[in-house]
PyMOL commands that place a pseudoatom at each C-alpha (Angstrom):
pseudoatom trace, name=CA, resn=MET, resi=1, chain=A, elem=C, hetatm=0, pos=[-14.811, 6.778, 9.679]
pseudoatom trace, name=CA, resn=SER, resi=2, chain=A, elem=C, hetatm=0, pos=[-12.411, 4.072, 8.492]
pseudoatom trace, name=CA, resn=ALA, resi=3, chain=A, elem=C, hetatm=0, pos=[-10.331, 4.510, 5.353]
pseudoatom trace, name=CA, resn=LEU, resi=4, chain=A, elem=C, hetatm=0, pos=[-8.922, 2.186, 2.723]
pseudoatom trace, name=CA, resn=TRP, resi=5, chain=A, elem=C, hetatm=0, pos=[-5.375, 2.489, 1.386]
pseudoatom trace, name=CA, resn=ILE, resi=6, chain=A, elem=C, hetatm=0, pos=[-5.546, 0.985, -2.105]
pseudoatom trace, name=CA, resn=SER, resi=7, chain=A, elem=C, hetatm=0, pos=[-2.352, 0.351, -4.016]
pseudoatom trace, name=CA, resn=HIS, resi=8, chain=A, elem=C, hetatm=0, pos=[-1.957, -1.038, -7.542]
pseudoatom trace, name=CA, resn=VAL, resi=9, chain=A, elem=C, hetatm=0, pos=[1.565, -2.261, -8.243]
pseudoatom trace, name=CA, resn=THR, resi=10, chain=A, elem=C, hetatm=0, pos=[3.686, -3.770, -10.978]
pseudoatom trace, name=CA, resn=VAL, resi=11, chain=A, elem=C, hetatm=0, pos=[7.021, -4.892, -9.548]
pseudoatom trace, name=CA, resn=THR, resi=12, chain=A, elem=C, hetatm=0, pos=[10.081, -4.215, -11.720]
pseudoatom trace, name=CA, resn=ASP, resi=13, chain=A, elem=C, hetatm=0, pos=[12.799, -5.221, -9.213]
pseudoatom trace, name=CA, resn=ALA, resi=14, chain=A, elem=C, hetatm=0, pos=[11.694, -8.070, -6.949]
pseudoatom trace, name=CA, resn=VAL, resi=15, chain=A, elem=C, hetatm=0, pos=[14.693, -7.893, -4.600]
pseudoatom trace, name=CA, resn=ALA, resi=16, chain=A, elem=C, hetatm=0, pos=[14.302, -4.189, -3.824]
pseudoatom trace, name=CA, resn=TYR, resi=17, chain=A, elem=C, hetatm=0, pos=[10.511, -4.451, -3.608]
pseudoatom trace, name=CA, resn=LYS, resi=18, chain=A, elem=C, hetatm=0, pos=[10.803, -7.270, -1.080]
pseudoatom trace, name=CA, resn=GLU, resi=19, chain=A, elem=C, hetatm=0, pos=[12.948, -4.982, 1.081]
pseudoatom trace, name=CA, resn=TYR, resi=20, chain=A, elem=C, hetatm=0, pos=[10.215, -2.333, 0.828]
pseudoatom trace, name=CA, resn=ALA, resi=21, chain=A, elem=C, hetatm=0, pos=[7.610, -4.864, 1.994]
pseudoatom trace, name=CA, resn=ILE, resi=22, chain=A, elem=C, hetatm=0, pos=[9.783, -6.063, 4.887]
pseudoatom trace, name=CA, resn=ARG, resi=23, chain=A, elem=C, hetatm=0, pos=[10.146, -2.479, 6.105]
pseudoatom trace, name=CA, resn=ALA, resi=24, chain=A, elem=C, hetatm=0, pos=[6.665, -1.143, 5.255]
pseudoatom trace, name=CA, resn=VAL, resi=25, chain=A, elem=C, hetatm=0, pos=[4.438, -3.841, 6.765]
pseudoatom trace, name=CA, resn=PRO, resi=26, chain=A, elem=C, hetatm=0, pos=[5.409, -3.193, 10.415]
pseudoatom trace, name=CA, resn=VAL, resi=27, chain=A, elem=C, hetatm=0, pos=[4.979, 0.560, 9.930]
pseudoatom trace, name=CA, resn=ILE, resi=28, chain=A, elem=C, hetatm=0, pos=[1.521, 0.087, 8.442]
pseudoatom trace, name=CA, resn=THR, resi=29, chain=A, elem=C, hetatm=0, pos=[0.410, -2.278, 11.207]
pseudoatom trace, name=CA, resn=ASN, resi=30, chain=A, elem=C, hetatm=0, pos=[1.827, 0.040, 13.896]
pseudoatom trace, name=CA, resn=PHE, resi=31, chain=A, elem=C, hetatm=0, pos=[-0.515, 2.736, 12.565]
pseudoatom trace, name=CA, resn=GLY, resi=32, chain=A, elem=C, hetatm=0, pos=[-3.454, 0.355, 12.968]
pseudoatom trace, name=CA, resn=GLY, resi=33, chain=A, elem=C, hetatm=0, pos=[-3.516, -0.792, 9.352]
pseudoatom trace, name=CA, resn=VAL, resi=34, chain=A, elem=C, hetatm=0, pos=[-5.148, -4.166, 8.692]
pseudoatom trace, name=CA, resn=PHE, resi=35, chain=A, elem=C, hetatm=0, pos=[-4.342, -5.896, 5.406]
pseudoatom trace, name=CA, resn=LEU, resi=36, chain=A, elem=C, hetatm=0, pos=[-7.547, -6.942, 3.638]
pseudoatom trace, name=CA, resn=SER, resi=37, chain=A, elem=C, hetatm=0, pos=[-5.831, -8.024, 0.424]
pseudoatom trace, name=CA, resn=ARG, resi=38, chain=A, elem=C, hetatm=0, pos=[-2.151, -8.347, -0.281]
pseudoatom trace, name=CA, resn=GLY, resi=39, chain=A, elem=C, hetatm=0, pos=[-1.344, -9.540, -3.771]
pseudoatom trace, name=CA, resn=GLY, resi=40, chain=A, elem=C, hetatm=0, pos=[-4.070, -12.184, -3.974]
pseudoatom trace, name=CA, resn=ALA, resi=41, chain=A, elem=C, hetatm=0, pos=[-5.897, -13.268, -7.101]
pseudoatom trace, name=CA, resn=SER, resi=42, chain=A, elem=C, hetatm=0, pos=[-7.599, -10.515, -9.081]
pseudoatom trace, name=CA, resn=VAL, resi=43, chain=A, elem=C, hetatm=0, pos=[-9.525, -10.059, -12.307]
pseudoatom trace, name=CA, resn=HIS, resi=44, chain=A, elem=C, hetatm=0, pos=[-8.588, -7.126, -14.533]
pseudoatom trace, name=CA, resn=ILE, resi=45, chain=A, elem=C, hetatm=0, pos=[-11.730, -5.459, -15.907]
pseudoatom trace, name=CA, resn=GLU, resi=46, chain=A, elem=C, hetatm=0, pos=[-10.840, -1.916, -17.048]
pseudoatom trace, name=CA, resn=GLY, resi=47, chain=A, elem=C, hetatm=0, pos=[-7.928, 0.497, -17.275]
pseudoatom trace, name=CA, resn=GLN, resi=48, chain=A, elem=C, hetatm=0, pos=[-4.242, -0.183, -16.826]
pseudoatom trace, name=CA, resn=ALA, resi=49, chain=A, elem=C, hetatm=0, pos=[-3.424, -3.670, -15.589]
pseudoatom trace, name=CA, resn=PHE, resi=50, chain=A, elem=C, hetatm=0, pos=[-1.181, -4.184, -12.552]
pseudoatom trace, name=CA, resn=GLU, resi=51, chain=A, elem=C, hetatm=0, pos=[0.335, -7.381, -11.134]
pseudoatom trace, name=CA, resn=ARG, resi=52, chain=A, elem=C, hetatm=0, pos=[-0.515, -6.770, -7.480]
pseudoatom trace, name=CA, resn=HIS, resi=53, chain=A, elem=C, hetatm=0, pos=[-3.205, -5.011, -5.515]
pseudoatom trace, name=CA, resn=VAL, resi=54, chain=A, elem=C, hetatm=0, pos=[-2.999, -4.187, -1.832]
pseudoatom trace, name=CA, resn=VAL, resi=55, chain=A, elem=C, hetatm=0, pos=[-5.909, -3.004, 0.295]
pseudoatom trace, name=CA, resn=VAL, resi=56, chain=A, elem=C, hetatm=0, pos=[-5.368, -1.896, 3.894]
pseudoatom trace, name=CA, resn=ARG, resi=57, chain=A, elem=C, hetatm=0, pos=[-8.039, -0.621, 6.289]
pseudoatom trace, name=CA, resn=PHE, resi=58, chain=A, elem=C, hetatm=0, pos=[-7.034, 2.163, 8.684]
pseudoatom trace, name=CA, resn=PRO, resi=59, chain=A, elem=C, hetatm=0, pos=[-9.083, 3.595, 11.557]
pseudoatom trace, name=CA, resn=ASP, resi=60, chain=A, elem=C, hetatm=0, pos=[-9.554, 6.857, 9.626]
pseudoatom trace, name=CA, resn=LEU, resi=61, chain=A, elem=C, hetatm=0, pos=[-8.266, 8.939, 6.727]
pseudoatom trace, name=CA, resn=GLU, resi=62, chain=A, elem=C, hetatm=0, pos=[-5.970, 11.006, 8.938]
pseudoatom trace, name=CA, resn=THR, resi=63, chain=A, elem=C, hetatm=0, pos=[-4.223, 7.939, 10.363]
pseudoatom trace, name=CA, resn=ALA, resi=64, chain=A, elem=C, hetatm=0, pos=[-3.670, 6.484, 6.890]
pseudoatom trace, name=CA, resn=GLN, resi=65, chain=A, elem=C, hetatm=0, pos=[-2.191, 9.797, 5.726]
pseudoatom trace, name=CA, resn=ALA, resi=66, chain=A, elem=C, hetatm=0, pos=[-0.023, 10.022, 8.860]
pseudoatom trace, name=CA, resn=CYS, resi=67, chain=A, elem=C, hetatm=0, pos=[1.296, 6.526, 8.148]
pseudoatom trace, name=CA, resn=TYR, resi=68, chain=A, elem=C, hetatm=0, pos=[2.209, 7.479, 4.579]
pseudoatom trace, name=CA, resn=ASP, resi=69, chain=A, elem=C, hetatm=0, pos=[3.849, 10.719, 5.728]
pseudoatom trace, name=CA, resn=SER, resi=70, chain=A, elem=C, hetatm=0, pos=[5.791, 9.095, 8.584]
pseudoatom trace, name=CA, resn=ALA, resi=71, chain=A, elem=C, hetatm=0, pos=[9.580, 9.012, 8.425]
pseudoatom trace, name=CA, resn=ALA, resi=72, chain=A, elem=C, hetatm=0, pos=[9.572, 5.233, 8.806]
pseudoatom trace, name=CA, resn=TYR, resi=73, chain=A, elem=C, hetatm=0, pos=[7.214, 4.673, 5.865]
pseudoatom trace, name=CA, resn=GLN, resi=74, chain=A, elem=C, hetatm=0, pos=[9.034, 7.200, 3.695]
pseudoatom trace, name=CA, resn=ALA, resi=75, chain=A, elem=C, hetatm=0, pos=[12.298, 5.356, 4.402]
pseudoatom trace, name=CA, resn=ALA, resi=76, chain=A, elem=C, hetatm=0, pos=[10.684, 2.064, 3.338]
pseudoatom trace, name=CA, resn=LEU, resi=77, chain=A, elem=C, hetatm=0, pos=[9.152, 3.698, 0.277]
pseudoatom trace, name=CA, resn=GLN, resi=78, chain=A, elem=C, hetatm=0, pos=[12.595, 4.536, -1.097]
pseudoatom trace, name=CA, resn=PHE, resi=79, chain=A, elem=C, hetatm=0, pos=[13.023, 0.815, -1.852]
pseudoatom trace, name=CA, resn=ALA, resi=80, chain=A, elem=C, hetatm=0, pos=[9.770, 0.687, -3.855]
pseudoatom trace, name=CA, resn=LYS, resi=81, chain=A, elem=C, hetatm=0, pos=[10.144, 3.849, -5.916]
pseudoatom trace, name=CA, resn=ASP, resi=82, chain=A, elem=C, hetatm=0, pos=[12.664, 2.485, -8.421]
pseudoatom trace, name=CA, resn=ALA, resi=83, chain=A, elem=C, hetatm=0, pos=[11.469, -1.105, -8.015]
pseudoatom trace, name=CA, resn=SER, resi=84, chain=A, elem=C, hetatm=0, pos=[7.853, -0.722, -9.091]
pseudoatom trace, name=CA, resn=ILE, resi=85, chain=A, elem=C, hetatm=0, pos=[5.191, 1.208, -10.911]
pseudoatom trace, name=CA, resn=ARG, resi=86, chain=A, elem=C, hetatm=0, pos=[2.632, 2.155, -8.262]
pseudoatom trace, name=CA, resn=TYR, resi=87, chain=A, elem=C, hetatm=0, pos=[-0.631, 3.983, -7.902]
pseudoatom trace, name=CA, resn=LEU, resi=88, chain=A, elem=C, hetatm=0, pos=[-1.878, 4.660, -4.393]
pseudoatom trace, name=CA, resn=VAL, resi=89, chain=A, elem=C, hetatm=0, pos=[-5.086, 6.236, -3.194]
pseudoatom trace, name=CA, resn=ILE, resi=90, chain=A, elem=C, hetatm=0, pos=[-6.599, 6.551, 0.270]
pseudoatom trace, name=CA, resn=VAL, resi=91, chain=A, elem=C, hetatm=0, pos=[-10.393, 6.648, 0.373]
pseudoatom trace, name=CA, resn=GLU, resi=92, chain=A, elem=C, hetatm=0, pos=[-12.866, 7.024, 3.186]
pseudoatom trace, name=CA, resn=GLU, resi=93, chain=A, elem=C, hetatm=0, pos=[-15.286, 4.133, 3.592]
pseudoatom trace, name=CA, resn=THR, resi=94, chain=A, elem=C, hetatm=0, pos=[-18.993, 4.822, 3.453]
pseudoatom trace, name=CA, resn=GLU, resi=95, chain=A, elem=C, hetatm=0, pos=[-21.104, 4.119, 6.486]
for i in range(1, 95): cmd.bond("trace and resi %d" % i, "trace and resi %d" % (i + 1))
show_as sticks, trace
zoom trace
């Protein structure tokens, strides 16, 4: 069953975060990730507000987790950690 990687982000250092994106996107797509939304318009309804929202569909939960855990993604992530406030969750889609 496919899975969605949902990230809510407020960027605090645009230069470093851009480097994260440059490095992370190819890793995500190499794991079969398809970007459904990548920082497009959004409407804040409840909870903490974030500037950007990213939604990626993966073939399954295990592949999404493997992408996150991969050495290549972890290397890219180092650029985002001090350059943003992020929440990330991976959820299985319903049939």
